[in-house]
N, C-alpha and C positions, 0 to 999 in steps of 0.2 A: 504493500500500500504506500509506503514511503518513497517508492521509486518515482512517483510523479513529481516529487520535489526537485528532481534533477533538472526539470525545465525551469530556467531562470525566471521567466515572466510569471509562471504560476507560483513559484517559490516566494517571490516578493508579494504577489497578491495575497497569498495565503498568510504570509506574515502580517500584512496590513489588516487582514480580517481578524487575526488573533489578537493583535495589540488593541484594536478598536473594541473588540468584545471584552477584553480584560478591563479596559477603561469603563465600558458599560456596566460590567459587574460591580466595580467600585461604586459607581453611581447608584446602583440598585440598593446596596447596603446603606449608603449615605442617605438616600432618599427615604428609606424606611425609618431611619433614626431621626431625620429632620421632621418627618410627619409625626413621630411620637413626641418630639419636643414641642411641636406647635399645637397638637391636638390631644395628647395624652392617650387615654383609653379609646378615643375615637380615631386613633391613627389608622386603623384598618379601613375606615370609611374614606379618609383623606387619600390614603394610598390607592384604594380601589378606584376612586374617581380619577386620580392622576393617571393610573394605568389604563382606565377606560379612554381618557383623552389620547393617550399614546396609541391605543388600538384604532381610535377614530382617525387619527392622522395617517396610520398605515392603510386603513381601508379606503380613505378618500384620495390620498396623494399617490399611492402606488399605481393605480390604473392610469392616472393622468401621465405619470412619468413613463409608464410602459408605452403609452401611445406616442410620446415625444422622443424617447431615448434613442430610437433607431436613427433619428436624424441629427443627433447631437454628438459632439466628440465625447467618447466615453471617459477618457482620462480627466477632462475638464469637469465633467458632471460629477465624478466621484470625488475629485479634489475639492470642489465647492461644497459638497455635502460634509466632508470631514472638517473643513475650516469653520463651517457654520456650527457643527456640533461642538467643536472646541470652544468657540466663543460663548455659546450658551452655558456650557459646563462651568466656565469661569464666573458666570453671573449667579449661579444657584446658591453659593454660600451667603449671598448678601440679601436674600429675600427675607421678609418679615411678615408677609401676608399669604394666606393660603391661595388666593387667586393668582398671585405672582408665580407660585409654583406651577399652577395649571398652565399659565401662558408659556412659561419657559419649557415645560415638558412637551407642549404641542410643537414648539419650534424645533426642539431637539429631535423629536421623533419624526417630524416631517422630513428633516434632513436624512434620517436613517431610512425612511421610505424611499428616498432617492438613491442612496448608496447601495442598499442590499439587493434590490432587483437588478441594478446595473452590474453589480459584481457577479450575481448568479448567471446573468446572460452572457458575460464575457468568458466565463470558464470553459464552456464547450467549444468556443472558438480558439482559445489558447491550447486546449487539449482536444483535438478533433477525434482522436481514436476513442472508440466506445469504451475499451478496457480502461484507459487512463482516466476518462471522464467519470466512470463509475467509482474509481478509487478516490478521485477528487471529491465526490459527494460524501464518501465516508470521512474524509479528512475534514470537510466542512462541519459534519455532525460533531466530530471531536472538538472542533474549535468552539462550537456553541456550548458544548459541555464544559469547556474551560471557564466560560463565564460563570457557571454555577459552582465550579470546584476550586479553581485556582484563585479567582477574584475574592471569594469570601475568606479563603485562607490568608491571602495577602492583606485583605481588609482587617482581619483579626490581628495580624502582626502590627499593622500600622496603627490600629486603635490603641495599642499598648504604649505608643509613643506620641501620638498626636490626637487632636479632636477630629470628629467625623467630618467637619466642614472641609478639612484639607484633602479628603478623599476625592472631592470634586476636582481638585487640581490634578490628581492622578488621572482622572477621566479625561481632562483636556489634553494632558501629555500623550495619552494613548491615541487620541484622534489626530494630534499633530504628527505623531510617528507614522500613523497610517497614511496621512497625506504625503509625507516624505517618500514612503515606499511606492505609492501610486505614481508619483511624479517620475520615479526612477525607471519606469518601464514604458515600452512602446506597445500599445494595444492594437489588435486587429480591428479593422473598421466593422461597424455594426452591420448585420445582415438586414436588408430592407424587409419590412413587413409586406405580406401579400394582400393585407386588407386595405381598402380604400376609404379615406376619410378618418378624421380624428376619433369620432365616436365608434366606428367599426374597429379601429385599432385598439381602443381602450376596452372594448367589450369582447374582443376575439377570444381571449383566454376564458372568460366566464361562459361563453357559448360552448367552448370545448368541455368544460366541467359539466354543463347541462346535458351534453350529448353522450358522454362516455359513462356507463354505469359504474365502472371501477373508480372513476374520479368523483362520482356522486357519493360512493361509499367513503372515499377519502375525506370528504367534507364532514361526514358523520364522525369519522375517527378523529378529525381535527377538533371537533366539539368535545369529545371525550377527553382528549389530551388537555384542552383548554380548561376544562373544569378542574382537573387534578392540579395542573400547574398554577392556576389562579389561587387555589387553596394554599399552596406552598408560598407563592410570591407575596400574596396580600396578607395572609394571616400568620406567617411565621413570627413576625414581631409580636403579635398578640399572644401566641402560644408561649413564646419565650419569656416575655416580660410580665404578662398578666396571669395567664393560666398556670405557669410553672414558676413564676417569680424568680427568674434567672437573670444574671447580669447581662449587660450589653454585649460582651464578647461572645455570648452563646449564640447570638443571631447568625454570625457568619458560619458557625459550626453546623447549624441546622440547614442553612442553604447549601453548605458544602456537602452534606450528606446526600441531598438530592442530586447534586452534580456528580458525586462519586458513583451512585447507582446508574446514572445515565451513561457515564463514560465507560464503565465496566461493560455494559451491554453493547455499546457502540464498538468497542474493541473486539468483542467476541462474535458479533453478527456477520462480518464478511464471510467467515468460513461456514457459518450456519446457513447463510443465504445461498451458498454453493449447492446445498442439498435440500433445503426447505423452501417452498415458494414464498414470495413476499406476502401473499394473501394470508397464509397460515400464521406467519410471524406477527403480522400487524393485528389480525383479529384476536390472537391469543394475548397480545399486549393489552388490547382494550379490555378483554376479560379480566386480566390481572388488575387493571385499574379499579374495577368494581370490587374485587376482593380486598384491595388495599383500603378503599374507602370504609369498608366494614371495620377493618382494624383501627383506622383513625377514629371511628365512632366510639370504640371501646376506650381509647386513650382520652378522648374528649370528655366522656361522661363519667370517668372514674373520679371518685371524690378526693383522692390523694394517693401518695405513695411515691417513693423515690424511683420506682421502675418506669415512671411515665417519661422521663427525659430520654433514657436510652431507647425506650419503645418508640418515641417520636422520631428519633434519628433513624431507626429501622424503617418506620413507615415512610419517611421522606425519601430514604434511599430506594425503597420499593417503588414509590411513585416515579422517581427518576428512571429506574430500570424499565418499568412498563411504558413510560412515555417514549423512551429511546427505541423500544421494540416497534412502536408505531412510526416514529419520525425518521429513523435511519433509512428505511427503504423508500421513503416518500419521493425523493428526487428521482429514483429510477422509474417509479411508476409514472410520474409526471412526464419525464423525458420520453418514455416509450409511447405515451399517449399524445404527445405534442405533434404538430404537423411536421412531416419528414422534411429535413433539409432547411427548415426555417425556424430555428429555436430563437425567436425574437424576445426582446425584453418584455413585451406584452404578455407572453405566455407565462414567464416567471413571475411577473407582477400579479397576474391573476391568482396564482397559488398563494403568493405572499398576502394579497389583500383579503381573499376569501377565508384563509385560515385565521388571519388575525381578526376577522369579523367575529369569529367564535370567542376570542378573548375579549372582544368588546362587550359581549354578553356576560361572560363569566367573571371578569375582574370586578366590575361594580357590584355584581350579585354577591360575590364572596365578601367584599368589604362591607356593604350595607347590611347584609344579614348578620355578619359577625358582630357588627357594632350595635345593631338595634335588637336583635333577637338572641344573640349569643352564638359561639362557635358551633354548638351542637346542631342548630338549625341550618347553619351554613354547610356543615358536613352532610346533613340529610338532603338538602336541596341539590347540591352539586353532585352528590352520589347518585341521586335519581336521574339527573341529566346524563351522567356517565353511563348508567345502565341503559337508558333509552337510546342514546347515541350508539352504543355498542351493538344493541339488538338491531337497530336500523342498518348499521354497516353490514352485519351478517346477511340480512335480507337483500340489501342492494347488491352485494357482491356474492350472491348465491351461486352463480355460474362462473367459475374462474375463466378469465380470458386467456387466449394464446399470448405469444410473447410480445408482439408489437401491434398497437392499434386494434386490440382485440375486440373492443366493444363498440366500434363504430358501426352504425347501421348500414344496411345494404344501400349502395348508391351514394354514400358519403364522399365528398370530393377528395378527402385525404386518403381514401383506400388505395388508390393506384400508387401513390408515393409510399404508402405503408407496406405494400407488397414488395416494392423494390428494396426498401430498407430492410425488411425481414429477410429477404434473400441474401443481401450483403452481410447481415448480422450472422446468419447461419453459416455462411462461408467462412467468416473470420473466427467464429466460435463453435466449430463443429463439435457436436456431442454435448454442448452446454445448453443451447436453446431448446433442443429436442429431448434432452435427457435430464440434466441436473435440475432444470427449472420447470420440468413438465408438471402440470397439475394433475392430481388424481381424478 
């Protein structure tokens, strides 16, 4: 998997992604502590609203960027996003009103909605071989896991020396380092979209998700993952500070447990996916999320006991592992379903926008229920959402598709290209497409 790092351009882009995500992770910890300082026991509600604003920016901005990105210089687009994020991060320590937090979060995440789809769209052009691109997807999953694992550990170490406000400076430095790495490479030009008109370009990816049954199931799986991760992201500070009465330094450890579970699975899955279909792994991950919610309910409703802290760490790690089972193969599923030969920024922006729309629902729900009705009601509601989404995914993905463009209906305009891509894929990966990944 590490062989893809031999490519100089991808190596620097991957490093840019890693340092930006580490900075984002520092901001996540700092934002939770800032919310607690400003709102006390209502921190979950403040943080939930801030994260809902983040998701709203992703949902609204990403499709527009996807429609325009094919005609803009990729390096300039990514550079401007990094510089914007760095500037906003430097302003966050100086806020003293909740509404100011909301405004800055929207600006920061709007810039992220520009950077991430642009990054995702450029990788398959930098690594055109299917084998290399698949490994790059696994590397990206590990990079996201670093945000949940390394960043909290780094934050815990820094918090022993400095106040949490200084963590925002680390966030800005991460974005500036990312900008420097992006400037240091020459990127291939964007592939033009086949859609005509801005509206058609902006909605092309959403139409693909509506057409392909496996991608409709993916949306349900995204909702299940969003419910679990919202519980961790929004209410970790409430569990640590209020329910368990632990010091500030315990918050990064809790978030780190989630990251450790996710990264462990991401490292193991490439070999598993050589033998087990993506569908099986992803649906079992969703089922595990339902079981873990039941375990969290037991921790939440327990009246006391020192066992609750290690039990919470185990639950958070299990959440991370189950989410990774769903998320790690997602890039392959979307890539195989995208129009052959035209992986435009709009296609990646659609997955980015639609999946984050699920978080737009679950983040405020986790915060508001936790603050007004208590963590127990938040667990019950989000657990019910996870169960319903998991069952829907099983129903929607009941007939496993073949390897490429499986679920497109007869007469779909992409089928001709799909057959050509499928033939080339089988030629390059003899014995894999028809054997290792065959569905029962």
